[in-house]
Biotite code that builds the C-alpha atoms (Angstrom):
import biotite.structure as struc

atoms = struc.array([
    struc.Atom([109.777, 75.661, 115.319], chain_id="A", res_id=1, res_name="MET", atom_name="CA", element="C"),
    struc.Atom([112.285, 76.930, 117.783], chain_id="A", res_id=2, res_name="SER", atom_name="CA", element="C"),
    struc.Atom([115.541, 79.613, 116.624], chain_id="A", res_id=3, res_name="TYR", atom_name="CA", element="C"),
    struc.Atom([118.322, 79.872, 118.334], chain_id="A", res_id=4, res_name="THR", atom_name="CA", element="C"),
    struc.Atom([120.768, 82.397, 118.847], chain_id="A", res_id=5, res_name="LYS", atom_name="CA", element="C"),
    struc.Atom([122.677, 81.987, 116.226], chain_id="A", res_id=6, res_name="GLN", atom_name="CA", element="C"),
    struc.Atom([120.278, 81.170, 113.806], chain_id="A", res_id=7, res_name="GLN", atom_name="CA", element="C"),
    struc.Atom([118.677, 84.124, 114.677], chain_id="A", res_id=8, res_name="ILE", atom_name="CA", element="C"),
    struc.Atom([121.856, 85.923, 113.973], chain_id="A", res_id=9, res_name="ALA", atom_name="CA", element="C"),
    struc.Atom([122.639, 83.944, 111.120], chain_id="A", res_id=10, res_name="ASP", atom_name="CA", element="C"),
    struc.Atom([119.324, 85.213, 109.219], chain_id="A", res_id=11, res_name="ALA", atom_name="CA", element="C"),
    struc.Atom([120.248, 88.785, 110.194], chain_id="A", res_id=12, res_name="LEU", atom_name="CA", element="C"),
    struc.Atom([120.596, 92.008, 108.201], chain_id="A", res_id=13, res_name="ASP", atom_name="CA", element="C"),
    struc.Atom([120.867, 94.436, 111.426], chain_id="A", res_id=14, res_name="TYR", atom_name="CA", element="C"),
    struc.Atom([119.571, 97.965, 110.168], chain_id="A", res_id=15, res_name="ALA", atom_name="CA", element="C"),
    struc.Atom([121.444, 101.377, 111.457], chain_id="A", res_id=16, res_name="VAL", atom_name="CA", element="C"),
    struc.Atom([119.348, 103.622, 108.778], chain_id="A", res_id=17, res_name="LEU", atom_name="CA", element="C"),
    struc.Atom([118.093, 106.693, 111.219], chain_id="A", res_id=18, res_name="ASN", atom_name="CA", element="C"),
    struc.Atom([118.883, 109.198, 109.138], chain_id="A", res_id=19, res_name="PRO", atom_name="CA", element="C"),
    struc.Atom([120.239, 111.031, 111.962], chain_id="A", res_id=20, res_name="MET", atom_name="CA", element="C"),
    struc.Atom([123.126, 108.145, 111.928], chain_id="A", res_id=21, res_name="ALA", atom_name="CA", element="C"),
    struc.Atom([126.783, 109.432, 112.970], chain_id="A", res_id=22, res_name="THR", atom_name="CA", element="C"),
    struc.Atom([129.906, 107.845, 111.906], chain_id="A", res_id=23, res_name="ILE", atom_name="CA", element="C"),
    struc.Atom([129.788, 107.021, 115.659], chain_id="A", res_id=24, res_name="GLU", atom_name="CA", element="C"),
    struc.Atom([126.712, 104.995, 115.026], chain_id="A", res_id=25, res_name="ASP", atom_name="CA", element="C"),
    struc.Atom([128.094, 103.477, 112.157], chain_id="A", res_id=26, res_name="ILE", atom_name="CA", element="C"),
    struc.Atom([131.255, 102.532, 114.170], chain_id="A", res_id=27, res_name="GLN", atom_name="CA", element="C"),
    struc.Atom([129.199, 101.080, 117.636], chain_id="A", res_id=28, res_name="PHE", atom_name="CA", element="C"),
    struc.Atom([126.740, 98.976, 114.614], chain_id="A", res_id=29, res_name="GLY", atom_name="CA", element="C"),
    struc.Atom([129.458, 97.433, 112.811], chain_id="A", res_id=30, res_name="CYS", atom_name="CA", element="C"),
    struc.Atom([131.132, 96.569, 116.702], chain_id="A", res_id=31, res_name="ALA", atom_name="CA", element="C"),
    struc.Atom([127.564, 95.236, 117.409], chain_id="A", res_id=32, res_name="PHE", atom_name="CA", element="C"),
    struc.Atom([127.407, 92.996, 114.490], chain_id="A", res_id=33, res_name="ALA", atom_name="CA", element="C"),
    struc.Atom([130.981, 92.124, 115.465], chain_id="A", res_id=34, res_name="ASN", atom_name="CA", element="C"),
    struc.Atom([130.112, 90.751, 118.413], chain_id="A", res_id=35, res_name="LYS", atom_name="CA", element="C"),
    struc.Atom([127.411, 88.521, 118.178], chain_id="A", res_id=36, res_name="HIS", atom_name="CA", element="C"),
    struc.Atom([128.468, 87.137, 114.852], chain_id="A", res_id=37, res_name="LYS", atom_name="CA", element="C"),
    struc.Atom([125.161, 89.005, 112.493], chain_id="A", res_id=38, res_name="LEU", atom_name="CA", element="C"),
    struc.Atom([124.926, 88.131, 109.082], chain_id="A", res_id=39, res_name="LYS", atom_name="CA", element="C"),
    struc.Atom([125.388, 91.551, 107.642], chain_id="A", res_id=40, res_name="SER", atom_name="CA", element="C"),
    struc.Atom([125.155, 95.605, 108.860], chain_id="A", res_id=41, res_name="ILE", atom_name="CA", element="C"),
    struc.Atom([122.690, 97.801, 106.380], chain_id="A", res_id=42, res_name="CYS", atom_name="CA", element="C"),
    struc.Atom([123.489, 101.367, 106.330], chain_id="A", res_id=43, res_name="VAL", atom_name="CA", element="C"),
    struc.Atom([123.269, 103.992, 103.995], chain_id="A", res_id=44, res_name="ALA", atom_name="CA", element="C"),
    struc.Atom([125.014, 104.182, 100.835], chain_id="A", res_id=45, res_name="SER", atom_name="CA", element="C"),
    struc.Atom([127.077, 106.756, 101.960], chain_id="A", res_id=46, res_name="ALA", atom_name="CA", element="C"),
    struc.Atom([128.091, 105.544, 105.141], chain_id="A", res_id=47, res_name="ASN", atom_name="CA", element="C"),
    struc.Atom([129.642, 102.094, 103.549], chain_id="A", res_id=48, res_name="VAL", atom_name="CA", element="C"),
    struc.Atom([132.938, 103.273, 103.353], chain_id="A", res_id=49, res_name="ASN", atom_name="CA", element="C"),
    struc.Atom([132.852, 103.379, 106.573], chain_id="A", res_id=50, res_name="TRP", atom_name="CA", element="C"),
    struc.Atom([131.316, 100.338, 107.870], chain_id="A", res_id=51, res_name="ALA", atom_name="CA", element="C"),
    struc.Atom([133.640, 98.040, 104.896], chain_id="A", res_id=52, res_name="ALA", atom_name="CA", element="C"),
    struc.Atom([136.945, 98.772, 106.920], chain_id="A", res_id=53, res_name="SER", atom_name="CA", element="C"),
    struc.Atom([135.178, 97.674, 109.931], chain_id="A", res_id=54, res_name="LEU", atom_name="CA", element="C"),
    struc.Atom([132.291, 95.078, 109.324], chain_id="A", res_id=55, res_name="HIS", atom_name="CA", element="C"),
    struc.Atom([133.281, 92.203, 106.811], chain_id="A", res_id=56, res_name="ASP", atom_name="CA", element="C"),
    struc.Atom([129.608, 92.056, 105.050], chain_id="A", res_id=57, res_name="ASN", atom_name="CA", element="C"),
    struc.Atom([128.212, 95.452, 104.455], chain_id="A", res_id=58, res_name="VAL", atom_name="CA", element="C"),
    struc.Atom([125.243, 95.958, 102.845], chain_id="A", res_id=59, res_name="CYS", atom_name="CA", element="C"),
    struc.Atom([124.191, 99.411, 101.408], chain_id="A", res_id=60, res_name="SER", atom_name="CA", element="C"),
    struc.Atom([120.745, 100.874, 100.968], chain_id="A", res_id=61, res_name="VAL", atom_name="CA", element="C"),
    struc.Atom([120.029, 102.293, 97.063], chain_id="A", res_id=62, res_name="ILE", atom_name="CA", element="C"),
    struc.Atom([117.166, 105.122, 96.331], chain_id="A", res_id=63, res_name="GLY", atom_name="CA", element="C"),
    struc.Atom([116.387, 104.387, 99.700], chain_id="A", res_id=64, res_name="PHE", atom_name="CA", element="C"),
    struc.Atom([113.557, 104.987, 101.482], chain_id="A", res_id=65, res_name="PRO", atom_name="CA", element="C"),
    struc.Atom([110.930, 105.667, 98.755], chain_id="A", res_id=66, res_name="HIS", atom_name="CA", element="C"),
    struc.Atom([112.011, 104.218, 95.624], chain_id="A", res_id=67, res_name="GLY", atom_name="CA", element="C"),
    struc.Atom([111.456, 106.886, 93.522], chain_id="A", res_id=68, res_name="ASN", atom_name="CA", element="C"),
    struc.Atom([115.239, 108.467, 91.987], chain_id="A", res_id=69, res_name="VAL", atom_name="CA", element="C"),
    struc.Atom([115.869, 108.174, 88.788], chain_id="A", res_id=70, res_name="ASN", atom_name="CA", element="C"),
    struc.Atom([117.043, 104.854, 87.651], chain_id="A", res_id=71, res_name="PRO", atom_name="CA", element="C"),
    struc.Atom([120.569, 105.984, 86.042], chain_id="A", res_id=72, res_name="PHE", atom_name="CA", element="C"),
    struc.Atom([120.674, 107.380, 89.422], chain_id="A", res_id=73, res_name="ALA", atom_name="CA", element="C"),
    struc.Atom([120.129, 104.652, 91.607], chain_id="A", res_id=74, res_name="LYS", atom_name="CA", element="C"),
    struc.Atom([122.287, 102.884, 89.136], chain_id="A", res_id=75, res_name="HIS", atom_name="CA", element="C"),
    struc.Atom([125.598, 105.126, 89.699], chain_id="A", res_id=76, res_name="HIS", atom_name="CA", element="C"),
    struc.Atom([124.522, 104.800, 93.763], chain_id="A", res_id=77, res_name="GLU", atom_name="CA", element="C"),
    struc.Atom([124.896, 100.961, 93.441], chain_id="A", res_id=78, res_name="ALA", atom_name="CA", element="C"),
    struc.Atom([127.709, 101.085, 91.328], chain_id="A", res_id=79, res_name="GLY", atom_name="CA", element="C"),
    struc.Atom([129.597, 103.728, 94.229], chain_id="A", res_id=80, res_name="VAL", atom_name="CA", element="C"),
    struc.Atom([128.530, 101.097, 96.881], chain_id="A", res_id=81, res_name="ALA", atom_name="CA", element="C"),
    struc.Atom([129.982, 98.383, 95.353], chain_id="A", res_id=82, res_name="ILE", atom_name="CA", element="C"),
    struc.Atom([133.084, 100.297, 95.155], chain_id="A", res_id=83, res_name="ARG", atom_name="CA", element="C"),
    struc.Atom([133.089, 101.613, 98.629], chain_id="A", res_id=84, res_name="SER", atom_name="CA", element="C"),
    struc.Atom([132.441, 97.562, 99.628], chain_id="A", res_id=85, res_name="GLY", atom_name="CA", element="C"),
    struc.Atom([128.962, 96.665, 99.664], chain_id="A", res_id=86, res_name="ALA", atom_name="CA", element="C"),
    struc.Atom([129.091, 93.290, 99.263], chain_id="A", res_id=87, res_name="ARG", atom_name="CA", element="C"),
    struc.Atom([124.811, 93.357, 99.199], chain_id="A", res_id=88, res_name="GLU", atom_name="CA", element="C"),
    struc.Atom([122.342, 95.673, 97.233], chain_id="A", res_id=89, res_name="LEU", atom_name="CA", element="C"),
    struc.Atom([118.792, 96.235, 99.643], chain_id="A", res_id=90, res_name="ASP", atom_name="CA", element="C"),
    struc.Atom([117.607, 98.784, 95.952], chain_id="A", res_id=91, res_name="VAL", atom_name="CA", element="C"),
    struc.Atom([114.330, 100.478, 96.427], chain_id="A", res_id=92, res_name="VAL", atom_name="CA", element="C"),
    struc.Atom([111.742, 99.480, 93.763], chain_id="A", res_id=93, res_name="VAL", atom_name="CA", element="C"),
    struc.Atom([109.616, 102.629, 91.966], chain_id="A", res_id=94, res_name="ASN", atom_name="CA", element="C"),
    struc.Atom([106.663, 101.110, 93.782], chain_id="A", res_id=95, res_name="TYR", atom_name="CA", element="C"),
    struc.Atom([104.633, 104.651, 92.522], chain_id="A", res_id=96, res_name="GLY", atom_name="CA", element="C"),
    struc.Atom([105.424, 104.456, 89.098], chain_id="A", res_id=97, res_name="ARG", atom_name="CA", element="C"),
    struc.Atom([104.793, 100.929, 88.940], chain_id="A", res_id=98, res_name="TYR", atom_name="CA", element="C"),
    struc.Atom([101.722, 100.737, 90.680], chain_id="A", res_id=99, res_name="LEU", atom_name="CA", element="C"),
    struc.Atom([100.797, 103.320, 88.725], chain_id="A", res_id=100, res_name="GLY", atom_name="CA", element="C"),
    struc.Atom([100.604, 100.532, 85.820], chain_id="A", res_id=101, res_name="SER", atom_name="CA", element="C"),
    struc.Atom([104.066, 101.695, 84.083], chain_id="A", res_id=102, res_name="ASP", atom_name="CA", element="C"),
    struc.Atom([105.079, 97.256, 85.056], chain_id="A", res_id=103, res_name="LEU", atom_name="CA", element="C"),
    struc.Atom([108.638, 98.451, 83.430], chain_id="A", res_id=104, res_name="SER", atom_name="CA", element="C"),
    struc.Atom([109.477, 100.713, 86.490], chain_id="A", res_id=105, res_name="ALA", atom_name="CA", element="C"),
    struc.Atom([110.215, 97.264, 88.306], chain_id="A", res_id=106, res_name="ILE", atom_name="CA", element="C"),
    struc.Atom([113.180, 96.762, 84.903], chain_id="A", res_id=107, res_name="ASN", atom_name="CA", element="C"),
    struc.Atom([114.328, 99.827, 84.770], chain_id="A", res_id=108, res_name="GLN", atom_name="CA", element="C"),
    struc.Atom([115.281, 100.012, 88.116], chain_id="A", res_id=109, res_name="ASP", atom_name="CA", element="C"),
    struc.Atom([116.821, 96.312, 88.517], chain_id="A", res_id=110, res_name="LEU", atom_name="CA", element="C"),
    struc.Atom([117.657, 95.065, 84.865], chain_id="A", res_id=111, res_name="HIS", atom_name="CA", element="C"),
    struc.Atom([121.180, 97.566, 85.105], chain_id="A", res_id=112, res_name="ALA", atom_name="CA", element="C"),
    struc.Atom([122.331, 97.039, 89.172], chain_id="A", res_id=113, res_name="ILE", atom_name="CA", element="C"),
    struc.Atom([122.513, 92.829, 88.488], chain_id="A", res_id=114, res_name="CYS", atom_name="CA", element="C"),
    struc.Atom([124.609, 92.872, 86.511], chain_id="A", res_id=115, res_name="LEU", atom_name="CA", element="C"),
    struc.Atom([127.262, 94.794, 87.421], chain_id="A", res_id=116, res_name="VAL", atom_name="CA", element="C"),
    struc.Atom([126.759, 93.076, 91.471], chain_id="A", res_id=117, res_name="ALA", atom_name="CA", element="C"),
    struc.Atom([126.447, 89.534, 89.248], chain_id="A", res_id=118, res_name="GLN", atom_name="CA", element="C"),
    struc.Atom([130.003, 90.799, 88.061], chain_id="A", res_id=119, res_name="LYS", atom_name="CA", element="C"),
    struc.Atom([131.332, 91.580, 91.164], chain_id="A", res_id=120, res_name="HIS", atom_name="CA", element="C"),
    struc.Atom([130.000, 88.588, 93.266], chain_id="A", res_id=121, res_name="GLY", atom_name="CA", element="C"),
    struc.Atom([127.704, 91.154, 95.442], chain_id="A", res_id=122, res_name="VAL", atom_name="CA", element="C"),
    struc.Atom([123.696, 90.179, 96.415], chain_id="A", res_id=123, res_name="LEU", atom_name="CA", element="C"),
    struc.Atom([120.649, 92.038, 94.689], chain_id="A", res_id=124, res_name="VAL", atom_name="CA", element="C"),
    struc.Atom([118.152, 92.556, 97.314], chain_id="A", res_id=125, res_name="LYS", atom_name="CA", element="C"),
    struc.Atom([114.800, 93.896, 95.799], chain_id="A", res_id=126, res_name="ALA", atom_name="CA", element="C"),
    struc.Atom([112.556, 96.042, 98.621], chain_id="A", res_id=127, res_name="ILE", atom_name="CA", element="C"),
    struc.Atom([109.056, 96.272, 97.387], chain_id="A", res_id=128, res_name="LEU", atom_name="CA", element="C"),
    struc.Atom([106.940, 97.694, 100.354], chain_id="A", res_id=129, res_name="GLU", atom_name="CA", element="C"),
    struc.Atom([104.408, 95.394, 100.147], chain_id="A", res_id=130, res_name="THR", atom_name="CA", element="C"),
    struc.Atom([102.058, 97.217, 102.392], chain_id="A", res_id=131, res_name="CYS", atom_name="CA", element="C"),
    struc.Atom([100.203, 99.391, 99.708], chain_id="A", res_id=132, res_name="HIS", atom_name="CA", element="C"),
    struc.Atom([100.321, 96.647, 96.952], chain_id="A", res_id=133, res_name="TYR", atom_name="CA", element="C"),
    struc.Atom([97.858, 94.486, 96.340], chain_id="A", res_id=134, res_name="THR", atom_name="CA", element="C"),
    struc.Atom([98.583, 90.637, 97.111], chain_id="A", res_id=135, res_name="THR", atom_name="CA", element="C"),
    struc.Atom([98.394, 90.399, 92.913], chain_id="A", res_id=136, res_name="ARG", atom_name="CA", element="C"),
    struc.Atom([100.364, 93.326, 92.344], chain_id="A", res_id=137, res_name="GLN", atom_name="CA", element="C"),
    struc.Atom([103.132, 91.550, 94.988], chain_id="A", res_id=138, res_name="ILE", atom_name="CA", element="C"),
    struc.Atom([102.739, 88.223, 93.394], chain_id="A", res_id=139, res_name="TYR", atom_name="CA", element="C"),
    struc.Atom([103.947, 89.631, 90.080], chain_id="A", res_id=140, res_name="ASP", atom_name="CA", element="C"),
    struc.Atom([106.407, 92.296, 91.142], chain_id="A", res_id=141, res_name="ALA", atom_name="CA", element="C"),
    struc.Atom([108.077, 89.463, 92.284], chain_id="A", res_id=142, res_name="CYS", atom_name="CA", element="C"),
    struc.Atom([107.711, 87.494, 89.587], chain_id="A", res_id=143, res_name="LYS", atom_name="CA", element="C"),
    struc.Atom([109.277, 90.364, 87.721], chain_id="A", res_id=144, res_name="ARG", atom_name="CA", element="C"),
    struc.Atom([112.550, 90.779, 90.175], chain_id="A", res_id=145, res_name="CYS", atom_name="CA", element="C"),
    struc.Atom([113.270, 86.833, 89.948], chain_id="A", res_id=146, res_name="VAL", atom_name="CA", element="C"),
    struc.Atom([112.956, 87.944, 85.869], chain_id="A", res_id=147, res_name="ASP", atom_name="CA", element="C"),
    struc.Atom([115.950, 90.910, 86.717], chain_id="A", res_id=148, res_name="GLU", atom_name="CA", element="C"),
    struc.Atom([117.978, 88.220, 88.411], chain_id="A", res_id=149, res_name="GLY", atom_name="CA", element="C"),
    struc.Atom([117.364, 89.476, 92.028], chain_id="A", res_id=150, res_name="VAL", atom_name="CA", element="C"),
    struc.Atom([118.730, 86.782, 94.837], chain_id="A", res_id=151, res_name="ASP", atom_name="CA", element="C"),
    struc.Atom([116.079, 87.996, 97.370], chain_id="A", res_id=152, res_name="PHE", atom_name="CA", element="C"),
    struc.Atom([112.822, 89.532, 97.678], chain_id="A", res_id=153, res_name="VAL", atom_name="CA", element="C"),
    struc.Atom([112.528, 91.995, 100.586], chain_id="A", res_id=154, res_name="LYS", atom_name="CA", element="C"),
    struc.Atom([108.835, 93.293, 102.082], chain_id="A", res_id=155, res_name="SER", atom_name="CA", element="C"),
    struc.Atom([109.214, 96.719, 103.393], chain_id="A", res_id=156, res_name="SER", atom_name="CA", element="C"),
    struc.Atom([111.898, 99.877, 104.559], chain_id="A", res_id=157, res_name="THR", atom_name="CA", element="C"),
    struc.Atom([110.042, 99.273, 106.966], chain_id="A", res_id=158, res_name="GLY", atom_name="CA", element="C"),
    struc.Atom([109.417, 103.675, 106.861], chain_id="A", res_id=159, res_name="ALA", atom_name="CA", element="C"),
    struc.Atom([105.898, 102.620, 106.185], chain_id="A", res_id=160, res_name="PHE", atom_name="CA", element="C"),
    struc.Atom([104.096, 99.046, 107.316], chain_id="A", res_id=161, res_name="GLY", atom_name="CA", element="C"),
    struc.Atom([105.959, 96.318, 108.193], chain_id="A", res_id=162, res_name="GLY", atom_name="CA", element="C"),
    struc.Atom([106.207, 92.334, 106.766], chain_id="A", res_id=163, res_name="ALA", atom_name="CA", element="C"),
    struc.Atom([102.549, 90.978, 107.259], chain_id="A", res_id=164, res_name="SER", atom_name="CA", element="C"),
    struc.Atom([102.500, 87.236, 106.977], chain_id="A", res_id=165, res_name="ILE", atom_name="CA", element="C"),
    struc.Atom([99.633, 87.391, 103.950], chain_id="A", res_id=166, res_name="GLU", atom_name="CA", element="C"),
    struc.Atom([102.659, 89.284, 102.071], chain_id="A", res_id=167, res_name="ALA", atom_name="CA", element="C"),
    struc.Atom([105.083, 87.258, 102.953], chain_id="A", res_id=168, res_name="VAL", atom_name="CA", element="C"),
    struc.Atom([103.460, 84.068, 102.640], chain_id="A", res_id=169, res_name="THR", atom_name="CA", element="C"),
    struc.Atom([102.703, 85.463, 98.648], chain_id="A", res_id=170, res_name="ALA", atom_name="CA", element="C"),
    struc.Atom([106.421, 86.308, 98.378], chain_id="A", res_id=171, res_name="MET", atom_name="CA", element="C"),
    struc.Atom([107.042, 82.940, 99.180], chain_id="A", res_id=172, res_name="LEU", atom_name="CA", element="C"),
    struc.Atom([104.633, 81.638, 96.555], chain_id="A", res_id=173, res_name="ASP", atom_name="CA", element="C"),
    struc.Atom([105.586, 83.705, 93.650], chain_id="A", res_id=174, res_name="ALA", atom_name="CA", element="C"),
    struc.Atom([109.424, 82.799, 93.677], chain_id="A", res_id=175, res_name="VAL", atom_name="CA", element="C"),
    struc.Atom([108.545, 79.530, 94.458], chain_id="A", res_id=176, res_name="ASP", atom_name="CA", element="C"),
    struc.Atom([112.173, 79.151, 95.079], chain_id="A", res_id=177, res_name="GLY", atom_name="CA", element="C"),
    struc.Atom([114.327, 81.032, 92.424], chain_id="A", res_id=178, res_name="GLN", atom_name="CA", element="C"),
    struc.Atom([115.393, 83.573, 95.455], chain_id="A", res_id=179, res_name="CYS", atom_name="CA", element="C"),
    struc.Atom([115.179, 84.313, 98.580], chain_id="A", res_id=180, res_name="GLY", atom_name="CA", element="C"),
    struc.Atom([112.828, 86.496, 100.870], chain_id="A", res_id=181, res_name="VAL", atom_name="CA", element="C"),
    struc.Atom([113.527, 88.637, 103.551], chain_id="A", res_id=182, res_name="LYS", atom_name="CA", element="C"),
    struc.Atom([110.780, 90.241, 105.746], chain_id="A", res_id=183, res_name="ALA", atom_name="CA", element="C"),
    struc.Atom([111.139, 93.366, 107.482], chain_id="A", res_id=184, res_name="SER", atom_name="CA", element="C"),
    struc.Atom([109.708, 96.357, 108.390], chain_id="A", res_id=185, res_name="GLY", atom_name="CA", element="C"),
    struc.Atom([107.798, 96.008, 111.982], chain_id="A", res_id=186, res_name="GLY", atom_name="CA", element="C"),
    struc.Atom([109.824, 92.828, 113.387], chain_id="A", res_id=187, res_name="ILE", atom_name="CA", element="C"),
    struc.Atom([110.501, 93.374, 117.635], chain_id="A", res_id=188, res_name="HIS", atom_name="CA", element="C"),
    struc.Atom([110.478, 90.369, 119.354], chain_id="A", res_id=189, res_name="SER", atom_name="CA", element="C"),
    struc.Atom([111.217, 86.544, 119.145], chain_id="A", res_id=190, res_name="TYR", atom_name="CA", element="C"),
    struc.Atom([107.680, 85.225, 118.115], chain_id="A", res_id=191, res_name="GLY", atom_name="CA", element="C"),
    struc.Atom([107.576, 87.634, 114.907], chain_id="A", res_id=192, res_name="ALA", atom_name="CA", element="C"),
    struc.Atom([111.099, 86.770, 114.273], chain_id="A", res_id=193, res_name="VAL", atom_name="CA", element="C"),
    struc.Atom([109.753, 82.699, 114.722], chain_id="A", res_id=194, res_name="ARG", atom_name="CA", element="C"),
    struc.Atom([106.946, 83.746, 112.525], chain_id="A", res_id=195, res_name="LYS", atom_name="CA", element="C"),
    struc.Atom([108.998, 84.151, 109.499], chain_id="A", res_id=196, res_name="PHE", atom_name="CA", element="C"),
    struc.Atom([111.323, 81.327, 109.776], chain_id="A", res_id=197, res_name="LEU", atom_name="CA", element="C"),
    struc.Atom([108.335, 79.366, 110.163], chain_id="A", res_id=198, res_name="ASP", atom_name="CA", element="C"),
    struc.Atom([106.875, 80.880, 106.943], chain_id="A", res_id=199, res_name="LEU", atom_name="CA", element="C"),
    struc.Atom([110.556, 80.046, 104.630], chain_id="A", res_id=200, res_name="GLY", atom_name="CA", element="C"),
    struc.Atom([112.457, 83.091, 104.631], chain_id="A", res_id=201, res_name="CYS", atom_name="CA", element="C"),
    struc.Atom([115.758, 82.914, 105.272], chain_id="A", res_id=202, res_name="SER", atom_name="CA", element="C"),
    struc.Atom([116.680, 86.919, 105.873], chain_id="A", res_id=203, res_name="ARG", atom_name="CA", element="C"),
    struc.Atom([114.696, 89.216, 108.737], chain_id="A", res_id=204, res_name="ILE", atom_name="CA", element="C"),
    struc.Atom([116.368, 92.873, 108.278], chain_id="A", res_id=205, res_name="GLY", atom_name="CA", element="C"),
    struc.Atom([115.300, 94.540, 112.313], chain_id="A", res_id=206, res_name="ALA", atom_name="CA", element="C"),
    struc.Atom([117.175, 97.239, 113.522], chain_id="A", res_id=207, res_name="SER", atom_name="CA", element="C"),
    struc.Atom([117.187, 94.988, 116.828], chain_id="A", res_id=208, res_name="LYS", atom_name="CA", element="C"),
    struc.Atom([118.848, 92.077, 118.164], chain_id="A", res_id=209, res_name="TYR", atom_name="CA", element="C"),
    struc.Atom([119.192, 91.387, 121.897], chain_id="A", res_id=210, res_name="LEU", atom_name="CA", element="C"),
    struc.Atom([115.014, 91.868, 121.379], chain_id="A", res_id=211, res_name="GLU", atom_name="CA", element="C"),
    struc.Atom([114.518, 89.399, 119.325], chain_id="A", res_id=212, res_name="LEU", atom_name="CA", element="C"),
    struc.Atom([115.839, 86.597, 120.929], chain_id="A", res_id=213, res_name="LEU", atom_name="CA", element="C"),
    struc.Atom([114.278, 83.506, 122.615], chain_id="A", res_id=214, res_name="PRO", atom_name="CA", element="C"),
])
């Protein structure tokens, strides 16, 4: 299937997550997202205040990029981001704990955040970092995320391996329409965007936009 410029924009969470990003970078990113009518701009929680004054759909990452933050700290970070104006939260689950057989890690990371987010009408996306998972682990993790009430499961932070056809297919099978799937990481071309939209992803995460157009 082919996609228009606006269809891609409507699916794109535009990431400005370089740890060296300055306030000027955030301002430029917001102006770019506004100009092209991108779905959201995704920033670090420390930059939400700035971004929310310039764009009406700011996504804040939580526990980024490794996820190995105390669940209470993640909950606090999420609350501050919401109060600062975030309308979406991309929460990195503690995949080290989960992959080490602590199956409660996903519940501990997401339960309280999902409750407070739902109260404020804020979307929650759970980032899994699927490059480290087996297919069975992806399926199980997605089921656990759905049980906690997330709005999306997301493949990757982009810090390690990116989205793959195999991982995203497993994610889509696991959630079975109960939440959305966001492909993120290593998406640098129109061919890559088309591939994941064709599979059934409703969000795409990337630090590019013009390069993704047909």
